[in-house]
N, C-alpha and C positions, 0 to 999 in steps of 0.2 A: 742744202748740201753743204757739209762741213767743209771748213778750206783748205787746200794742200800745203805742206810745208812751205811751198814755195810761196803760197799766198800769202802765209803768215808773216814772211819776211820782207814783203813789199814796202818801200817807203810811205809811210802814212802821211808824214808832213808833206812830201812831195805830191801825192794824191789831193791832198787838202789844199793844195797852191793852185790847182787848177781852177778855170773858169770864175775869176774874180768879178764879183758884181759891185757894184756902186749904188749907194742908195742914199735919198735925202730925208729917210724916215728917221723920225724922232722921238717915237715912244718908247719907253724903257719897260723892260720886263716888270718891274715893280708897279708902273702906272697900269700897264694890263692887267696884272692880277688884282690892282686895288679896284679896277671898274668892274669885274664880276665877282668880288668878296661877296656882296649879297646875292647874287645870283646862283652862284655855287658856294655853298656854304655848308659845315658839317650840321648835322644834327644835334640838338643842344645836349641829348643823352650823353654824346661822344664828352663833351666838355666836364659835365658832371661827373663822370667815371674819372677823367685824368684829375680834375681836383681832388676828388676823394683820394686816389691814389698817392699824389702827391703830400697829402697830409700823413704826418709820421703815426699819428693816433689811430688812422683808418683802420676797420676790421673787415674780415671777409662778408660779414653779414650787412655791413653798411654799404660794400659795393653791391651784393646781392639784391637789396633792397631798391636802389637805384635801378638796376639792369631790369628786374622783374615789372616795372612801370611801362616798360615797352614790351608788350608782348611778342610782336615781330620780331625784333633783335634778340630777346630770350629764344624763341624757336629756332633762328637761325644759329646762334652760339651752341645750342644744344646739338644741333643737327652736325655742325663742324665739328666739336669734341668727340662725337661719337662715329664719325666717320673715320675709314682706313687711313686717310691722309694724316690724321694725328696719332692714330695707333695707340690709344690708351688700352690697358687690358681689360678693363671692367666697363659695364656701362652706366653712363653717368646721368642720373634721372632729375638733377635739380641745378639751378647756377650756383647755389653757395657749394655744393659738392664738385663743380665744375672749377671754381676758384680755387678751391682746396688743393685741386689736384696739379691744375696747371699753373696757379701762382697768378697774381695780381697783374704782373706785366704781360704775360701772355694773353690774360683777359683784354688789357690794354689795347694789343695788336690786333686781336680780333674784332673788338669793336670798331677799332679804326678802319680795319679793312671793309667791314659791313656798312659803315658809315661815308665812308669814300665813295663806293660805289651807289648809295642812294643821293649823295649829293648832286651825281649828275643824271638823275633820274628821268628829269624832265627835257633833256637836252633834245632838241629836234634840229638835226642839220642834215642838209643834201650832200654835204662834204664827207660824212663819216657814218658807216654802218656801225652802230653801237655794239653789236653782238661780236662783230669781227673785231673791234676796238678791245672789249673786255676780254677776248680770247687770245689776244696779243698779249695783254697785260697779265692774265694769268699763267700762260705759258711762261713768259719771262720770270714771273714770281717763282714758278717751279722751278725752273732752272736754277734760278738764283739761291734759292734754300738750298737745292742739292750742292751746288758750286761752294756756297758758304759751308756746307758741312766738309766738303772735302777739303776746303783751305782751314779746317779747324776753327771756324769762327764762332765763339761762344754766342749765343741765342741766335741761331739761324733762322728764326721764324721773323726776326726782325727785318732781314732780307726779303724774305717772302712778300712782307708788306710794303717795303721799296718798291720790290718789282711790280706789284697793284697799282703803285703812284707813280711809277717812272715816266709815264706818257701823259699826265693831266696837261702839262703845258700846250699840249697840241689842242687839246680839248677848247682850251681858252683860244689860241689863235684861230680855230676854225670858227668861234664865234664872234670874236671881236675883228678878224681881218679874213674875210671870206675872200674878198677879191683877190688880194694880195696871194694868201695861200694857194688859190687856184691855179694861178700864174706859175707860182713856185712848182706846185704838182704836174703841170704839163711839162715845164722847163728840165725838171727832174728825170720824168720819162725820157722825153725826147733827147736829151744830152748825156742819160746815163749818170749823173751827179747825186749822191746822196742828199735827200732832201734837208736834213739838218746843216748840212755845208751849204746848201742856197739860202737856209734861213740866217745863218751867220754873217754871210756876205751880203745879204740883202738888208736885213733889218741892225745887223750889229750884234744881234744875240740869237739864239735858237730855242727849241720848243724846253729843251731842259732849264734854261735859265728862268724861264717864263713857271714852269714848274716849281722849281724850287722856290720863288717868290711867292707862289700862291701857298707853298706849305708853311711858309714863315708867316704868311697872313693869317691862316689857320693857328699861329703858334704851334707848331709841332716842333720836336726834337730837331737840334743841328743834325744829329745821326743820321734824319730822315731827307731833310731840306737840301743839306751839302751833297749829300750822296747823290739824291736826284740832280742836283745843279749841275755837279760836275763829271755825270756818268760819260758824256760824250766828249770831254776834254780831261783826260786823267793828268792829274797833280800829285806828283808823289808827295809834296810837302804838306797837302791837304790831311786834317785828322783823322778823315773817313777815305782815306785814299785805295783801301783794298774794297771797302764797300762800295765805293763807285766803280773800282775796276770788274768786281763781280756782275753789277746791273750792265756794265758795258758790254762786256762777254755776252751776257744772257740776252741782252737787246738784240745785239746783232747776230746771234744764233737764230732768234726769231725770224728777224727779217730778213736772212738769207733764205729761210724756208718758204715766207711768203713771197717772196720777189716775183716769183713766176705768175703767183694770181694778182700781186699788186702792179707790177711792170715798173718798181721803184727799185734802184740799185742800191744795195746795202753799204754801210761802210765798212772800212777796212779795219782790222782789229788795231787796236793802238799797242805796238810793242810793249809799252809799260805796263799794260793791263795784263800781258802775259806774263812779265817778268813777276809782278806782284802776286800774282796767284798760281805761278809753276804748274800749270795746269797742260798736260799733253792732249793731242789731237785724241787718241783713245779715252782719255777721260771725259772728253766734252760729249764725244759720241754715247758714251754708256750714261752721261747723264741726261742727253737728250732724249734718250729711249725712254729712261724711267720717267722723266717729267712729262713726257706726252701720253704715259699710261694714266696721269691724275688730273690731266685739263678737264674733261668734261665733268668728272664728278666734283669738282671745284667749281666750275661754272654753274653745276645744280644746286649746290650748296649755298653759294651767294645770293642766286637770282631767285630760287622757287620759294615762293610765300610759304 
């Protein structure tokens, strides 16, 4: 359910000051990310693609030769670029043609998206249903891309990728701190406090901080790692404040819709995110409706072999 105007105007700072916890927890987000760096790592093909793109002398053929070495990723790329989600006018039947049409940087984003989903393929946790996790991430990503387009952001697909990545910090926490996060989940449900707020008050950081550090350990661009890190705490002086605001809004919209199923209370919108994006409730409703149409098709594109 979308918030009413009255809800949008609630004092976010006041809401976050409730139920303050104190903890002796002393591990940092960087340490958590470091501990899972070998467990959750991007496949080598991603780094080969990124290194090739970063070389000024690289050609389309150079990239195509790298990508076709992995038939699984090649097939997924072709399925994605030929889907209605990308909307190219003609059928694309080869990786080199795909790169020619979409460009090297969009290829990078697609390979990164596929690689990130593969990095957590083997995760087995009683605390999380991975299909629900990726549905949440994909829904957030679809909303973020449409919202970025509404805000006239250049390279809207970057926000789609960030939406896919925004919640990875929770997978790290579920893996490394299962007993602590179990207690926080119970408290979040019984006291109706947003989970990220409890994480911040208990650990001194939240899942977004952990996710940001994980992306840094993967050597991803600041435009991705900082956007993820700050999407739960908008800082207007940040270089990627608008990107963070877009992910912030998209994530909360999805959390609102999921709240009845999960029993978790979504955070309030940070007023700064609404100011940065200048979106209305009518805009959000239209974006949400369009994003929902794309969810299942994107899930199949990413996870069907």
